[in-house]
C-alpha positions as CSV (number, residue, x, y, z in Angstrom):
1,M,131.3,136.4,99.0
2,A,132.1,135.4,102.6
3,Q,135.0,137.1,104.4
4,F,137.4,134.9,106.4
5,T,140.0,135.4,109.1
6,K,143.6,134.9,108.2
7,E,143.6,131.5,109.9
8,Q,140.5,130.4,108.0
9,Q,141.9,131.5,104.7
10,N,145.1,129.7,105.4
11,L,143.0,126.6,106.0
12,L,141.3,127.0,102.6
13,N,144.7,127.5,100.9
14,A,146.3,124.5,102.4
15,L,144.1,121.6,101.7
16,E,146.8,119.1,102.5
17,G,146.4,120.1,106.1
18,I,142.6,119.8,106.2
19,A,142.6,116.0,106.7
20,A,144.9,116.1,109.7
21,D,143.1,119.0,111.3
22,Y,139.8,117.2,110.7
23,R,141.0,114.0,112.3
24,A,142.2,115.8,115.4
25,I,138.9,117.7,115.7
26,M,136.9,114.5,115.3
27,N,138.9,112.7,117.9
28,S,138.1,115.5,120.3
29,V,134.5,115.6,119.4
30,S,134.0,111.8,119.6
31,K,135.4,111.8,123.1
32,T,133.2,114.7,124.1
33,V,130.0,113.1,122.8
34,K,131.1,109.7,124.1
35,F,131.6,108.2,120.6
36,D,134.3,105.7,120.2
37,S,137.2,107.3,118.3
38,T,137.2,104.6,115.7
39,Q,133.5,104.8,115.1
40,F,132.4,106.7,112.0
41,L,129.7,109.4,112.4
42,S,126.9,109.5,110.0
43,N,127.1,112.3,107.3
44,D,124.3,114.2,109.0
45,Q,126.0,114.0,112.4
46,R,129.3,115.1,110.9
47,K,127.6,118.1,109.3
48,I,126.1,119.2,112.6
49,V,129.3,118.8,114.5
50,K,131.3,120.8,112.0
51,R,128.7,123.6,112.0
52,N,128.7,123.8,115.7
53,L,132.6,124.0,115.6
54,G,132.3,126.9,113.2
55,F,133.9,125.2,110.2
56,P,134.3,127.9,107.5
57,F,133.4,125.5,104.7
58,I,131.3,122.6,103.7
59,D,133.2,119.3,103.2
60,I,132.0,117.4,100.2
61,N,133.0,114.2,102.1
62,D,130.0,114.7,104.2
63,Y,127.8,114.2,101.0
64,V,129.7,112.1,98.5
65,T,130.9,108.6,99.4
66,D,132.7,107.7,96.2
67,K,135.9,109.5,95.1
68,T,137.0,106.9,92.5
69,G,134.7,108.1,89.7
70,Q,132.7,104.9,89.7
71,I,129.4,106.2,91.0
72,D,127.5,109.3,89.8
73,S,128.0,112.1,92.3
74,S,126.0,114.8,90.5
75,N,122.9,114.9,92.8
76,L,125.0,114.6,96.0
77,I,127.2,117.5,94.9
78,Q,124.1,119.5,94.0
79,T,122.7,118.9,97.5
80,A,125.9,120.1,99.1
81,L,125.7,123.3,97.0
82,D,122.1,123.9,98.0
83,D,123.0,123.4,101.7
84,A,125.7,126.0,101.3
85,V,123.0,128.5,100.4
86,Q,120.8,127.5,103.3
87,T,123.5,127.6,105.9
88,G,125.3,130.7,104.6
89,I,128.6,128.7,104.4
90,K,129.4,129.6,100.8
91,H,132.7,127.6,100.3
92,V,132.4,123.9,99.4
93,V,135.7,122.0,99.6
94,F,136.5,119.0,97.5
95,P,139.3,116.7,98.8
96,S,141.5,115.0,96.2
97,G,139.8,112.3,94.1
98,C,137.7,111.7,91.0
99,Y,134.0,112.6,91.0
100,L,131.7,111.2,88.3
101,I,129.3,113.8,86.8
102,K,126.3,112.6,84.7
103,N,123.9,115.5,85.2
104,T,124.3,119.3,85.0
105,I,125.3,120.9,88.3
106,N,124.0,124.4,89.0
107,V,126.2,126.5,91.2
108,P,124.0,128.9,93.3
109,A,124.8,132.6,93.6
110,G,127.8,133.3,95.8
111,V,128.9,129.7,96.2
112,I,132.5,128.9,95.6
113,L,133.7,125.3,94.8
114,V,137.3,124.8,96.1
115,G,139.4,121.9,94.8
116,Q,143.2,121.6,94.9
117,P,144.9,125.0,95.0
118,K,148.0,123.5,93.4
119,L,148.3,122.9,89.7
120,P,145.0,121.2,89.0
121,F,146.4,118.1,87.2
122,K,148.7,115.3,88.1
123,A,150.6,115.1,84.7
124,A,154.2,114.0,85.7
125,F,154.2,116.2,88.8
126,N,152.8,113.5,91.1
127,L,150.4,116.0,92.7
128,D,147.1,115.3,94.3
129,F,144.3,116.8,92.3
130,V,140.5,116.9,92.1
131,C,139.1,115.7,88.8
132,F,135.6,115.7,87.5
133,L,134.9,112.8,85.1
134,I,132.2,114.1,82.7
135,D,129.8,111.6,81.3
136,T,126.8,113.8,80.7
137,E,124.4,113.4,77.7
138,Q,126.4,113.7,74.5
139,S,124.8,116.9,73.4
140,I,126.2,120.3,72.6
141,N,123.4,121.7,74.8
142,K,124.2,119.7,77.9
143,D,126.7,121.5,80.2
144,A,128.5,120.1,83.1
145,F,128.5,123.1,85.5
146,I,126.5,126.4,85.3
147,L,127.6,129.3,87.4
148,S,125.5,132.1,88.8
149,V,126.3,135.6,89.9
150,G,129.2,135.8,92.4
151,S,129.9,132.1,92.3
152,G,133.1,130.4,91.3
153,M,135.3,127.3,90.9
154,K,139.0,127.0,91.9
155,G,141.4,124.1,91.4
156,F,139.7,121.4,89.3
157,A,140.6,119.2,86.4
158,F,138.0,118.0,83.9
159,Y,138.2,114.7,81.9
160,W,135.8,113.1,79.4
161,P,136.3,109.3,79.6
162,K,134.4,108.6,76.3
163,Q,136.4,111.1,74.3
164,L,138.9,109.2,72.1
165,K,142.2,110.3,70.6
166,T,141.6,108.0,67.6
167,A,138.3,109.7,66.6
168,A,138.6,112.1,63.7
169,N,135.6,113.9,65.0
170,P,135.3,114.3,68.7
171,I,132.0,114.0,70.7
172,Q,130.3,117.4,70.9
173,Y,129.7,117.8,74.6
174,G,128.4,121.0,76.0
175,W,130.4,123.5,78.0
176,A,132.5,122.2,80.9
177,I,131.6,125.5,82.8
178,N,128.9,127.8,81.5
179,T,127.1,130.8,82.9
180,K,123.3,131.5,82.9
181,A,122.3,133.3,79.8
182,E,120.5,136.0,81.8
183,P,121.4,139.6,82.5
184,S,124.1,140.0,85.1
185,Q,124.2,136.3,85.9
186,A,127.9,136.2,85.1
187,D,128.7,139.2,87.2
188,N,131.7,138.8,89.6
189,I,132.2,135.1,89.0
190,T,135.6,133.6,89.7
191,V,137.2,130.8,87.8
192,E,140.8,129.9,88.6
193,D,143.2,127.0,88.3
194,I,141.2,124.9,85.8
195,M,142.4,122.1,83.6
196,F,140.4,121.0,80.6
197,T,142.0,117.8,79.5
198,N,140.1,116.6,76.4
199,C,137.3,119.1,76.4
200,Y,135.1,119.9,73.4
201,R,134.1,123.3,74.9
202,G,135.7,124.7,78.0
203,L,134.5,127.9,79.7
204,N,131.7,130.1,78.4
205,V,131.2,133.5,80.2
206,D,128.0,135.1,78.9
207,F,125.9,138.1,80.0
208,G,127.9,139.7,82.8
209,G,130.9,141.7,83.8
210,Q,133.5,142.5,86.5
211,W,134.5,138.8,86.6
212,N,138.0,137.3,87.0
213,V,139.2,134.2,85.1
214,K,142.8,133.1,85.4
215,N,145.1,130.1,85.2
216,I,143.2,128.1,82.6
217,F,145.1,125.1,81.1
218,G,144.3,122.3,78.7
219,Q,143.5,121.2,75.2
220,T,140.0,121.8,73.8
221,F,138.6,120.7,70.5
222,D,136.3,123.6,69.6
223,I,136.7,126.6,72.0
224,G,138.7,126.9,75.2
225,V,137.3,130.2,76.6
226,R,134.4,132.1,75.0
227,C,133.2,135.6,76.1
228,D,130.1,137.4,74.9
229,R,127.7,140.0,76.2
230,V,130.3,141.2,78.7
231,Y,129.1,144.7,79.5
232,D,131.6,145.8,82.1
233,V,135.4,145.5,82.5
234,A,136.4,141.9,83.1
235,R,139.8,140.1,83.3
236,L,141.1,137.0,81.6
237,E,144.7,136.0,82.6
238,N,147.2,133.2,82.2
239,V,145.7,131.0,79.6
240,H,147.7,128.0,78.2
241,F,146.4,125.6,75.7
242,W,148.5,123.0,74.0
243,D,148.4,119.5,72.5
244,F,149.5,117.5,75.5
245,W,146.5,115.1,75.4
246,T,146.4,114.2,71.7
247,G,150.2,114.3,71.1
248,G,151.8,112.4,68.2
249,N,149.7,112.2,65.0
250,E,146.4,111.1,66.5
251,P,143.3,112.1,64.4
252,A,142.1,114.1,67.3
253,K,145.1,116.3,67.0
254,A,144.4,117.2,63.4
255,F,140.9,118.2,64.4
256,V,142.2,120.7,67.0
257,Q,144.7,122.1,64.5
258,K,142.0,122.7,62.0
259,N,139.2,123.9,64.3
260,G,140.4,124.7,67.8
261,K,140.1,128.2,69.1
262,A,141.9,128.8,72.4
263,I,139.9,132.0,73.0
264,A,136.8,133.3,71.1
265,I,135.7,136.9,71.8
266,G,132.4,138.4,70.8
267,K,130.7,141.4,72.5
268,V,132.8,142.6,75.3
269,D,133.2,146.1,76.8
270,G,136.6,146.7,78.3
271,L,137.8,143.1,78.5
272,Q,141.5,142.9,79.6
273,M,143.4,139.9,78.5
274,K,147.1,139.1,79.3
275,N,149.5,136.2,79.2
276,I,147.8,134.1,76.5
277,F,149.5,131.1,74.8
278,A,148.3,128.4,72.5
279,W,150.1,125.6,70.6
280,G,148.7,123.5,67.8
281,H,145.4,125.2,67.5
282,K,143.7,127.0,64.6
283,N,143.5,130.3,66.5
284,V,145.0,131.6,69.7
285,I,142.3,134.4,69.7
286,H,139.3,134.7,67.4
287,F,137.5,138.0,67.4
288,T,134.0,137.8,66.0
289,D,130.4,138.8,66.4
290,F,128.0,136.1,67.9
291,G,125.0,138.3,67.1
292,N,125.4,140.8,70.0
293,G,128.2,143.1,68.6
294,P,132.0,143.0,68.4
295,A,134.8,143.5,70.9
296,W,136.2,146.4,72.8
297,C,139.2,144.9,74.5
298,Q,142.9,144.8,74.9
299,A,145.3,141.8,74.8
300,T,148.9,141.9,75.9
301,N,151.6,139.2,76.1
302,V,150.1,136.9,73.5
303,M,152.2,134.0,72.1
304,S,151.5,131.5,69.3
305,D,153.3,128.3,68.4
306,I,152.4,126.1,65.5
307,C,149.0,127.6,65.0
308,E,147.2,128.0,61.7
309,V,146.2,131.7,62.0
310,P,147.1,132.9,65.5
311,I,144.8,135.9,65.6
312,Q,141.7,136.0,63.4
313,I,139.8,139.3,63.5
314,D,136.4,139.0,61.7
315,K,134.7,141.8,63.6
316,A,136.0,144.6,65.8
317,N,134.9,147.6,67.8
318,I,138.2,148.7,69.3
319,I,140.9,146.0,69.7
320,Q,144.3,146.7,71.0
321,I,147.0,144.0,70.8
322,S,150.5,144.5,72.3
323,N,153.5,142.2,72.8
324,F,152.5,139.5,70.4
325,N,154.9,136.9,68.9
326,G,155.3,133.4,67.7
327,T,154.9,131.1,64.7
328,I,152.4,129.4,62.5
329,I,152.2,125.7,61.5
330,N,153.0,126.0,57.8
331,P,154.7,129.1,56.4
332,G,154.3,127.8,52.9
333,S,150.5,128.2,53.2
334,G,150.8,131.9,53.0
335,N,148.9,132.4,56.2
336,A,149.7,135.4,58.4
337,M,150.1,135.9,62.1
338,I,147.1,138.2,62.1
339,E,144.3,138.0,59.4
340,T,141.0,139.9,59.1
341,G,137.6,139.0,57.7
342,T,136.2,140.9,54.8
343,K,134.4,143.6,56.9
344,I,135.7,144.2,60.4
345,D,133.8,147.5,60.8
346,G,136.0,148.8,63.7
347,E,139.6,149.8,64.6
348,V,142.5,147.5,65.5
349,S,145.9,148.6,66.8
350,V,148.9,146.3,67.0
351,M,151.9,147.5,69.0
352,G,155.0,145.3,69.2
353,M,154.8,142.1,67.1
354,N,157.8,139.8,66.5
355,Y,157.4,136.7,64.5
356,Y,159.3,134.0,62.6
357,Y,158.6,130.8,60.7
358,S,155.7,132.7,59.2
359,M,155.6,134.1,55.7
360,H,153.5,137.1,56.5
361,G,152.8,139.3,59.6
362,I,149.4,140.8,59.0
363,N,147.0,140.1,56.1
364,V,144.2,142.6,55.9
365,K,141.2,141.4,53.8
366,S,138.7,143.9,55.2
367,E,137.0,146.4,52.9
368,N,136.5,148.8,55.8
369,G,137.9,149.7,59.2
370,V,141.2,151.1,60.4
371,I,144.3,149.1,61.3
372,K,147.2,150.9,63.0
373,L,150.5,149.1,63.4
374,S,153.8,149.9,65.0
375,N,157.0,148.0,65.8
376,I,156.4,145.0,63.6
377,T,159.5,143.0,63.3
378,K,160.2,139.8,61.4
379,R,162.9,137.1,61.6
380,S,163.7,136.3,57.9
381,R,165.5,133.0,58.7
382,A,163.9,130.3,60.8
383,V,165.6,128.3,63.5
384,D,166.3,125.6,60.9
385,N,168.0,128.1,58.6
386,T,165.1,128.1,56.2
387,D,164.5,131.5,54.6
388,I,161.0,132.7,55.3
389,R,160.2,135.5,52.9
390,G,157.0,137.5,52.6
391,Y,155.4,140.7,53.8
392,K,155.1,142.3,57.2
393,V,151.8,143.8,56.1
394,I,149.4,142.9,53.2
395,N,146.3,144.9,52.5
396,Q,144.2,143.1,50.0
397,S,141.2,145.4,50.2
398,T,140.2,149.0,51.0
399,A,140.6,149.2,54.8
400,K,142.8,152.0,56.0
401,V,146.1,150.5,57.1
402,F,148.9,152.5,58.7
403,I,152.3,151.3,59.8
404,D,154.6,153.6,61.8
405,E,157.8,152.4,60.1
406,S,160.0,154.0,57.3
407,D,160.9,150.6,55.8
408,Y,158.0,149.5,53.7
409,N,159.8,147.1,51.4
410,D,158.0,144.3,53.3
411,V,154.6,145.9,52.7
412,S,152.1,145.1,49.9
413,G,148.8,146.7,48.9
414,I,147.4,150.0,50.2
415,V,149.5,150.5,53.3
416,Q,150.4,154.0,54.5
417,I,153.6,154.6,56.3
418,G,152.7,157.0,59.2
419,S,149.3,157.1,60.6
420,N,149.3,160.9,60.7
421,V,149.6,161.3,57.0
422,I,146.6,162.0,54.8
423,W,146.8,161.5,51.1
424,S,144.4,163.1,48.7
425,A,143.8,162.1,45.1
426,D,142.8,165.6,43.9
427,E,143.4,165.6,40.1
428,N,143.3,162.6,37.8
429,V,146.2,163.0,35.5
430,S,146.1,159.5,34.1
431,D,145.8,160.8,30.5
432,L,149.4,162.0,30.8
433,F,150.5,158.5,31.3
434,I,150.3,155.3,29.3
435,N,146.7,154.0,29.3
436,F,147.9,150.4,28.6
437,S,145.1,150.1,26.0
438,T,147.3,149.0,23.1
439,P,150.5,146.9,22.8
440,H,153.7,148.7,23.4
441,L,157.1,147.9,22.0
442,L,159.7,148.4,24.7
443,E,163.3,149.2,23.8
444,G,165.3,146.0,24.0
445,N,162.2,144.0,24.7
446,D,160.3,143.9,21.4
447,G,157.4,141.7,21.3
448,R,157.3,141.0,25.0
449,V,154.2,143.0,25.8
450,T,150.7,142.1,24.7
451,A,147.5,144.0,25.1
452,I,144.8,142.8,27.5
453,A,141.6,144.4,28.6
454,N,142.3,147.9,30.0
455,G,146.0,147.1,30.4
456,S,149.1,145.2,29.2
457,R,150.7,141.9,29.9
458,F,154.4,141.9,30.3
459,N,156.1,138.6,29.4
460,L,159.0,137.8,31.7
461,Q,161.3,135.6,29.8
462,G,164.9,134.3,30.1
463,G,167.2,134.7,33.1
464,I,167.3,137.3,35.8
465,G,166.4,140.6,34.3
466,V,164.8,144.0,34.5
467,L,162.0,144.9,32.2
468,T,161.7,148.6,31.9
469,Q,158.6,150.5,30.8
470,P,159.1,154.2,30.3
471,L,156.3,156.6,31.3
472,P,155.5,159.9,29.6
473,S,157.1,163.0,30.9
474,I,155.2,165.3,33.3
475,N,155.4,169.0,33.3
476,K,154.9,169.7,37.0
477,A,156.7,168.5,40.0
478,G,154.6,167.3,42.9
479,I,153.3,164.4,44.9
480,Y,151.4,161.8,42.8
481,L,149.4,158.7,43.7
482,F,150.2,155.8,41.5
483,E,147.4,153.2,41.3
484,C,147.2,149.9,39.4
485,E,146.2,146.3,39.7
486,L,148.8,143.5,39.4
487,K,148.4,139.8,38.7
488,L,151.3,137.5,38.4
489,N,150.8,134.5,36.1
490,N,152.5,131.1,36.3
491,A,154.5,132.3,39.3
492,S,155.8,128.8,39.9
493,N,158.0,129.2,36.9
494,L,160.1,131.8,38.7
495,D,162.7,129.4,40.0
496,S,164.4,132.0,42.3
497,G,161.1,133.2,43.7
498,Q,162.1,136.8,43.0
499,F,159.7,139.4,41.6
500,Y,159.1,143.0,42.4
501,L,157.9,146.2,40.8
502,R,159.9,149.4,41.0
503,L,158.5,152.8,40.2
504,S,161.3,155.3,39.7
505,D,162.0,158.9,38.5
506,G,165.7,158.3,38.3
507,A,166.6,160.1,41.5
508,I,165.9,159.4,45.1
509,N,162.4,158.3,44.3
510,D,162.6,154.5,43.9
511,I,159.3,153.0,45.2
512,I,159.8,149.2,45.6
513,L,156.8,147.0,45.7
514,P,158.1,143.5,46.4
515,S,156.5,140.2,45.8
516,L,157.6,136.7,45.9
517,A,156.4,133.9,43.6
518,V,156.4,131.5,46.5
519,D,153.9,133.4,48.6
520,Q,151.0,133.0,46.1
521,F,149.9,136.6,46.8
522,H,150.0,138.2,43.3
523,I,148.3,135.1,41.8
524,N,145.2,136.9,42.9
525,K,144.7,140.4,41.5
526,T,146.2,142.9,43.9
527,R,145.4,146.6,43.9
528,L,148.3,149.0,44.7
529,L,148.2,152.6,45.7
530,V,151.6,154.3,46.2
531,P,152.3,157.9,47.0
532,V,155.5,159.2,45.2
533,I,157.3,162.4,44.4
534,F,157.8,163.1,40.7
535,R,160.6,165.7,40.1
536,N,162.0,165.0,36.6
537,Q,161.1,163.6,33.3
538,N,162.6,160.1,33.5
539,L,159.6,158.2,34.9
540,Q,159.6,154.5,34.5
541,L,158.1,151.2,35.7
542,Q,160.6,148.4,36.2
543,F,159.8,144.7,36.7
544,V,162.6,142.9,38.3
545,Y,162.4,139.1,38.3
546,G,164.3,135.9,38.8
547,T,165.1,133.1,36.5
548,N,162.2,131.3,34.9
549,T,162.0,128.0,33.1
550,G,158.6,128.5,31.4
551,D,155.9,131.0,30.6
552,C,155.6,133.8,33.2
553,S,154.0,137.2,32.9
554,I,152.6,140.1,34.9
555,D,149.3,141.8,34.1
556,V,149.1,145.6,34.8
557,T,145.6,146.9,34.5
558,N,143.6,149.9,35.5
559,L,146.6,152.2,35.7
560,K,145.6,155.6,37.2
561,V,147.7,158.5,38.4
562,Y,146.4,161.3,40.6
563,Q,148.2,164.5,41.7
564,M,147.8,165.8,45.2
565,N,146.8,169.4,45.6
566,D,149.7,171.6,46.8
567,V,147.7,173.2,49.6
568,K,147.0,169.8,51.1
569,V,150.7,168.9,51.4
570,N,151.8,169.3,55.0
571,Q,155.0,168.5,57.0
572,S,153.8,165.0,57.9
573,T,153.3,164.2,54.2
574,L,156.8,165.3,53.3
575,D,158.3,163.6,56.4
576,W,156.9,160.4,55.1
577,L,158.5,161.0,51.8
578,H,161.9,161.4,53.5
579,L,162.0,165.2,53.5
580,K,162.9,165.6,57.2
581,Q,164.2,168.8,58.6
582,P,167.1,168.7,61.1
583,N,166.2,167.0,64.3
584,S,167.3,170.0,66.4
585,L,164.5,172.0,64.8
586,H,162.0,169.2,64.2
587,D,159.4,170.6,66.6
588,P,155.7,170.6,65.9
589,A,155.3,173.7,68.0
590,P,152.6,176.2,66.8
591,N,155.1,178.9,66.2
592,Y,156.4,177.0,63.1
593,N,155.4,178.6,59.8
594,T,155.5,175.7,57.3
595,R,155.1,176.2,53.6
596,N,155.6,173.8,50.7
597,I,156.8,174.8,47.3
598,I,155.8,172.1,44.8
599,N,155.8,173.8,41.4
600,T,157.9,175.1,38.6
601,S,159.7,178.5,38.6
602,V,158.3,179.6,41.9
603,S,160.0,182.3,44.0
604,T,159.1,183.0,47.6
605,V,160.1,185.3,50.5
606,I,160.5,184.1,54.0
607,E,159.6,186.7,56.6
608,P,161.5,185.4,59.7
609,D,159.4,186.8,62.4
610,K,159.2,183.3,63.7
611,T,160.7,179.9,62.9
612,S,159.9,179.1,59.3
613,V,160.2,175.8,57.4
614,V,160.0,175.7,53.6
615,N,160.0,172.4,51.7
616,V,161.0,172.7,48.0
617,I,160.3,170.2,45.3
618,G,161.0,171.9,41.9
619,L,161.8,171.2,38.3
620,D,163.0,174.6,37.3
621,P,165.2,177.0,39.2
622,V,163.4,178.2,42.4
623,T,164.5,181.3,44.3
624,I,164.0,181.5,48.1
625,T,164.6,184.9,49.6
626,I,165.0,185.5,53.4
627,N,164.0,189.0,54.4
628,T,166.6,190.1,57.0
629,A,164.7,193.3,58.0
630,K,163.2,191.4,61.0
631,A,166.4,189.7,61.9
632,R,167.1,189.4,65.6
633,K,170.4,188.6,67.3
634,N,170.7,185.2,65.8
635,L,169.3,184.3,62.4
636,I,170.0,180.6,61.8
637,V,169.5,179.0,58.4
638,W,169.4,175.2,57.9
639,I,169.3,173.5,54.6
640,R,169.1,169.9,53.6
641,H,169.5,168.6,50.1
642,Y,167.8,165.5,48.9
643,D,169.2,164.9,45.4
644,Y,171.2,161.8,46.2
645,N,172.5,161.5,42.7
646,Q,174.2,164.9,43.1
647,T,173.4,165.8,39.4
648,S,172.2,169.3,40.2
649,P,174.4,170.9,42.8
650,I,173.0,173.6,45.0
651,T,173.7,177.3,44.1
652,V,173.9,179.8,46.9
653,A,173.8,183.5,46.0
654,V,173.9,186.7,48.1
655,T,171.6,189.2,46.4
656,S,172.3,192.1,48.7
657,G,173.2,193.1,52.2
658,Q,176.2,192.5,54.5
659,I,176.1,188.9,55.6
660,Q,178.8,187.8,58.1
661,D,180.4,184.4,57.3
662,A,178.3,183.9,54.2
663,N,181.1,182.2,52.3
664,G,181.5,178.5,52.8
665,F,177.8,177.8,53.3
666,F,177.5,174.2,52.0
667,V,174.8,171.5,51.8
668,G,173.8,170.3,55.3
669,D,175.7,173.1,57.1
670,S,174.2,175.8,59.4
671,M,175.4,179.3,59.9
672,N,174.9,181.9,62.6
673,F,175.0,185.3,61.0
674,T,173.8,188.8,61.7
675,A,171.9,190.9,59.1
676,T,171.2,194.6,59.2
677,G,168.6,196.9,57.6
678,T,166.3,195.6,55.0
679,N,168.7,193.4,53.2
680,A,168.0,189.9,52.2
681,L,169.8,186.6,51.7
682,G,168.7,184.7,48.6
683,F,169.1,181.1,47.4
684,V,168.7,179.9,43.9
685,F,168.1,176.1,43.4
686,D,168.5,174.4,40.1
687,G,165.8,172.0,39.0
688,N,165.4,168.3,39.8
689,N,166.1,168.9,43.5
690,T,164.4,168.5,46.8
691,F,165.2,170.7,49.8
692,C,164.1,171.5,53.3
693,I,165.0,175.0,54.5
694,T,164.5,176.0,58.1
695,V,165.0,179.6,59.2
696,H,165.1,180.2,63.0
697,N,165.0,183.8,64.2
698,S,165.9,184.5,67.8
C-alpha cells in the first residue's frame, strides 16, 4: 500500500476540497501550456498533466464521463484500475455520483478505491455520496467487484435498481464485493464505509487473513458479511443491518426476516468481531461449516432487535461471545437468543448476556460439545408490561452445559451450575426407588396415575394443586443423581401456564425443575439429570400445576437414580450444593486438607497441623474430634449448619481437656481458644444435618 504525506492524506480524506483544488491547478496549467482556461483538456491530456504534477491518486473523472447511472461504466472503471497498477498510483478516487455497473470489476492487488469518506449514503442526511448501480447478470455466480490481495474499497453505496420491495422472492444476484477464491488473495484487504441498500449478498471474504472490515451498513436478503477460510487473525467491526429499505409490511421484508443472516461465519482462525447489530433479520450471526471447518473467533458488543434467532451456532471450534443483548421477533415462538445445531463439535463460552422480550436465553440442541455460560440475566417483563416467562438455559440433548450461577430455577435439562464441578454416576441404585412399571395409588390422589411403558402417567386434574409421589427410603446419606424423562400432555389446558417438578427430601434439599405450558418445551420429551443431596427418609416427587380446564397429564419415564462415590466428592461439588465454608477461610490454597464425610455413623479425627475442612452429610450421629496435641497459639474452629428446618439442633460436647471459652459455642460462631497437651475437642452431630467445619491452626 502506498505511503502518503500528511498533506496528501488530508487531500484523500477531504474529497469535498478536491474539486476546488483541481480547478485551481487546471487554471494554472492551462495558462502555462497556453490553453484557454475555459477549454476542456482531453482525458489523456488531463492524466498526463496530473501525473506530471505528482497527483497522489487517479481521478475517475479522467475515465468515466457519465455520473448519472445511465451509461455502463464497468469497462472504463476497469481501465482506470489497470492504469493504477501500471503507474504505481494505487488510489483511485471517485467523486460524488452514480456509476452504472453491468460487468464484474476486478480490483488489482494493492489498488484502493476511494469514494465518499462520509457516511456512504444520502438517506435523510443530504450528504454527497458515491453509489454503484448494479445491473449485472441476474446470477448468483455473477459478482459486482472482486478484490485481490492488499486491495480495498472505502466509502461506497450499492443499489440494485431491478430489486423490488413487492417481490416475495428477491433476485439472486452474486456478491456485491467478493474476494478471489485462491490462497492468500484476501490477505490485507480493506473494506470500510460501505452501504448495501437492497443487496442479495453483500461482502464475502474468502481465503485470506490479516484483513480489516469496518463500518458496514445496509439491508441484505441472504447474507450481509460472510467469512470462510480465514487462516490468520482478521477484524470485523461496526456492522449495522436493519430493515430501512423494505420498511412497512412489504413482501421483501418478510423474506429478510425469514432468511437474512447479517453475518455468516465458517472457517476462521482468530477472527475478532465487535460492535455488531441487526434488526429484522433471521440471524445476527450464524456460525456454521461451509465445508472447510468451523470457527475460532470472538464476538463482543453484539445486539439483536426483532430477529428470529439472533445467534445460531451449528458448528464451532472455539467461540467466545461477550456483551450480548437484545430481543427476538416473537417470544411466543419459543425461540431463544442463542440456539445450537444438533452437533456443534466444539466449545462455546458466553459471558454477559442480557435479554428481554424473548422466552428463552440459550437453547442447546447439540449432542456434543461444551457450552460455558456466565452472567446470564433476563428481564421477565417486557416494555409493554407483558410477562415473558421461560428459561435462561435449556439443554435438550447431551452436550455439557455449565452455568456459573447459583440460581438455576430458570434452567431446564442437563445443565450444571459451576463449570468446575464434576459429577459421577458411580452406582446405579434405581432398584431402591419406584420403577414406575405398574400403576400406583397415591394418598389423596387415588386413580390419578396410570401405567405407561417404563413409567407412569400422572393425571393433573382440578384447580391449582400439588401432586405428591413418595419415594422409597434410602439407607445412606450422600449425593445422588436423579434422572428421568418428562413429557407434558395437553399443556394448553393449563390455563395459568404453571407447571414444575420439585424433588425434595423434606429439608433444605428442594430441587425445582420449572416448566411453563406456554413455552411448548415439555411437549417434546425432555431428559433431566439433577444432582441432589439425600439426607433423610422423606423423599418425594411433587408436581405443582396451575388450573386446567381439560385433560392434562405428565409422563415420567426411564427413572434412574445413581449415587456418587464418596471419594469423588470434592469442595467444588459441595459448594455447588450450598455447603460453603465461611468466606474468610474460603481459600483454595494447597495447605487446605479437605475431607468429606457422607455416610452413617462415621467418626473422624482432625489433626490440625494445617487448615482442615470437613464437610459432613449424615443420617445418624457423627462424631468429629479435633486433636489438640498439635495446637499452636490460635486454634480457630468454624462451623456452619445447613439444616434450615432446625429439626435436629447441633450438640457440642467437650470430651476432655481444658478448653478456654468453650461454653457458648453456637451455630455459626467462631472461637479462639488455647488447648494444651494431648487433649481433644469433640462434636457430636445428630442425624439429618449438613455441616461444614473448618479448623485453622496458626
